[in-house]
N, C-alpha and C positions, 0 to 999 in steps of 0.2 A: 508760333505756338509750339512747334517741335522742340526748340530750344528751351522753352520755359517749363518743360515737363520735369525738369531735373533742377536741382540747386545750382549746378554748374552752369546751366544756361541762363539764369537770371536770378536777381536777388529776391523777387517775389514771383509767385506763380500768376502768370498773366490772367488765367481764366478766373481765379479767385479775385484778383484786383479789380477786373472789370466788373464782375457780378456785384462785388460789394460796393463798388463805386456807383454803379447804377441804382442800386436799392437806396443808397444814401441820397443820390440826386433827387430821386422821387420823393423821399421823405422830406427833403429841403423844399421842394416845390409845394408839397401838400401843406407844409406849416405856413407858408406864404399866402396860399389860397385861403386857408382857415381864417387868417387875419383880415381878409378882404370881404367882398360883398358879391362874389359869384360872377364878376365880369372878366376876370383874368387880366384886367388893365395893369400894365406896369408903369406907364406914364403917358402923358398926353402931349401932342405936338402943338407948339405955340407960334412957329414960323413955317410958312409954306416953302416947299421946294419942289422944283419940276425935274431937276437932273443933278442935284448936288448929292454928295456922300455924307454931309454933315446936316444934322437936324438939330433943332432947339426944342427942349421939352420942359414940362413941370408936372404938377399934380402926381407925385409918386403913388402908385397903387390905385389911381383913380381918385384920390382924395385931394381936395383943393389945398394947395400949398406950393411954395417955391424953395423950401429948405431940403436940401439933398434930392433933388429931383430925380437923379440916376440911382436912387438907393436900391432898386430892384433890377437894374440893368448891369449886365456883367460882360466883360470881354469874352468873345467866344460864343455868346448866345446867338441863335438864329431867331430873329424877330420879324413879325408881321406887322406892317402899317395898314390900318384898316379904317374906313369911314365908320362913324357911329350910328349913321342912319342909311336906309337903302340896301346895300348889299354887304354881306359879310365876306366876299372875296377880297383879299388883300390888294391894295394898290401896289405894294412892293414887298418883297422878302429879302432879306440880306443879313449877314453875319456882322456882329458888332466887333469893331477893330480897336476902339478907343472910347473912353468916357471921361469926360472932364467937366465938373460943374453941371450946367444945364445943357451941355453938347454932347451929342452921341455920333461918333463917326462909323460909318459902314464900310465894307470892303468893296462896295460898288454903289453906283448912282441909284438913288431911290426917288420916288414920287410921294409927296406928303402934302396934306392941306391942314389948315389950322383946326384944331379940335379932333383930328385923327388920333387913334389910340395905338399904343404899341403893346403887342402880346406875343407870347411864344409862337413861333412859326415852323413850318415844315414844308418841304417841297416833294415829299415821298407820295403823297395821295394824288395830286393833280398836276397838270402842267403849269398851272397858274399858282400853285401853292395853297396853302390853308394856314389860317391862324386859329388861336384858341378863344378869340372873342366870339361871344355867342350871340350878339345882336341886341344888346341893350340899347335903348333909344333915349338920349337925353341923360340928366343927372338922377332921374328917378325911374328906372327902366323895370323890365320884366326879367325874371330869371328862368322863364320857361325853357329856353332852348340853350342856355348856356352850357358849356363844356366843362367848366370847373365846378368843384362842389360849392354850395353856399358857404359863407363865412360869417364870422362874428358881427361885422358891420352890417351885414343884411338881415341877420337874425334879430339883432338888438336894434330896431330901427322903427321910424314911424313914416316911412316913405321918403325919406331923404335920398337913400341909395336904391331901394327896391320897393316899388309901389305894389307891384303884384308878386306874391310870394307863394310858391307851390300852387298856382293856379287861383289863389284867393286875393281879392282886393283888400288891402289893409284898411282903407277908408270904410269899406262895407262890413268889414269883420274887425270890430275894435279890439278884440282880444288878441290880435296881431299887431297892435300899435303898442310900442314900447314907450316908456317914459323917456323923453329926451330933453336934457338941459342944455340948450346951445349957448355959445357966446360967453363961456364962463369967465374967462380971464384968470385972475389969481384965484387958485383953489383955496376953499376954507371949509371947515367943518359944518357950517350952516348950509351951505349949498349941497354938500354931500348928504346931509340928513333929510334936506328937502326932496331930493331925488328918491331916496330910500323910502321916505314917507308916502310920497305920491304913488310910487310903484306899489306899496302894500295897499294903499286905499282903492286903486283901480283894479287890482288883481286878486287881493286877499292873500298874497304871497310875499315873503321877505326873500331878498337877495342873500347869497351865502358866500359870494366870492367876487373879487374885482379883478379885471384883466386890463393891463396897460403896457406902454412902453416904459423902459427903465428910466426915461427923462422925466415922465410924469410921477414915477414912484419917488423920484428925488424931490419932487414938490410936495408930496405928502410927508416925506421925511422931515421936511422943514417945519411942518406944523408942531413938531414935538421937540425940535432941537433946543429951544430956549428953555425947556423944562428939564433938560438932562442934568443930573447932579453927579458929583464925583466925590466919593467918600475919601477922606484923607487922614493920615496920622503922622507921626514925627518922621517916618521913613520916607525916602524918595520914591516916587512912582513915575511910571510911564504909561499915561492914560491913552487908551485906543480912541482915536478921534471918530472912527467910523461906527458902523452898526453891522450886526450879523446879517441884516437884510441886504446891505451894500456888498457883502461878499457872498450873496446868494446862498447863505447857510441857514436863513431863517426868513419868514416872510414879515413885512410890515402888516399891521392889522388896524381896522377900524370897527369898533363894536364887535371885535373878535373875528371879523371876516378878513381873510388874507388878501394881499395884493400880489397877484402873480404877474410877472413881467414876460414879454415876448418881444424879441427884437424885431419882428416884422409888423408890430401893431402900429396903427396909424398915430402920427405925431398928435398930441394934445387931445387924444380921446381916452376916455375911461369907461369901460363896461362893467356894469354891476349885474351879475347873472345869478339866477336860481338854477343851480346845476341839475336839479331834479326834472327841469323842463328843457333840457338840451339832450338831443339824441344823435348818435352816430349810426348811419344806416349803410352798412357795407353790403355790396353785391359780390364784389371780389375784393378780398382784403389785401391782396397782393400776391401775384404768381407770375411764373415764367409762362409765356404762351407755348403750349406743347400740345394743341389739339390733334396735331398729326403724329404724336409720339416721339417728337424731337425738339429739343430746345434750340439747339444750333442750326442756323440756316445758311447754306452757302451763298455768297455773293457772286453774281454772275461776272465771268470773265477776269476775276482777281482771285488770288489765293488767300481768301479771308472769309470769315463768318461773321454772322450777326445773330443777335437773340433780342427777344421782345419782353419787356416787364410791363405788367398792367395792373391797374387799380381801378375799380369801379365803386364809387361811394358818394354819399352826400351826408350833410349835417343838417339838422332840423330843430325846430323848437314847436312844441304843441301849444305854447302859450306865451307868446312874445311880450305881453304886458306884465309878465312875471319878472321882466329884465329892465334895466335903465342904462342910459348912456348919456355921459357928460361930455361935451365937445367944446372946441375953442379954448381949451385950458392953456394958459401960458407956461411954456416949458422953454428949457435951454438945450439945444442939440449940439453935440460935438462930433458925433460919428456920421457915418454915411455910406460906408463900404458894404456891399452885399456879400455877406460872409458865407462860406460853404458851411 
């Protein structure tokens, strides 16, 4: 720290680098959580192990699927392996040392059973450690005790991921049941319109935006590819084979509603939302913990310091039937690396 106070001592100021890096990391995790359903599940264990350092996973983000199962698992992450029922105390906590396909290697032996979940972990609170999994049970759980904010897959849902939301049963409160079009296969304009029309019929509201992974946007782009025309004259031309949407310079649209992409969104899922019925509920928008008047805390027995950054928030909808979800859309995936 002393050397980094001047440009002679370092290329970047260590304090600024660490602070900006932590804020960016928190923003990255918030984005991933907002694409989920409040469970904090990064992946699901498919093969049990009692003392091995390698586990097999699938269902990235807790969403059924085997494509890029480790898309949310990154080398250096401290992960907790937790049972989905009974206790929220992790079976094991260890640091990821390698990710390859559906295999995750840890820096120590771990214990895992089939259908256990991987979440962010910590050893700072208790001797047995803790994880960010909040205690959902089964594929349609409750978000009442979850530590992550609720995400789009939980807000735009009819009990597939979250059966009880904000203390309310979806089946007993039908205004919290979104229109869901499952097992779509190849996307087409008819099934898009059917979802839009049904959403308007049950809620009296029209969606105004679509949210999806870039792979699904490519399928939407294909719907109009055959209708593209190129004006020509006697001069030679070099026509651009892409679209402004493909370069993230402009959105694709359907009925004038834009398709916004997010790299963390579930593969094969398309959310149609009414943005007037989506709310951000911040308790703490983001701050360095300094309740005692200082940000830096001295670490015992070493010449080092630490700081804590915190965010307290949730995302909500007051009318889930004003949104629609299409799932099981056929897409082609090529990427899979968890990007910073």
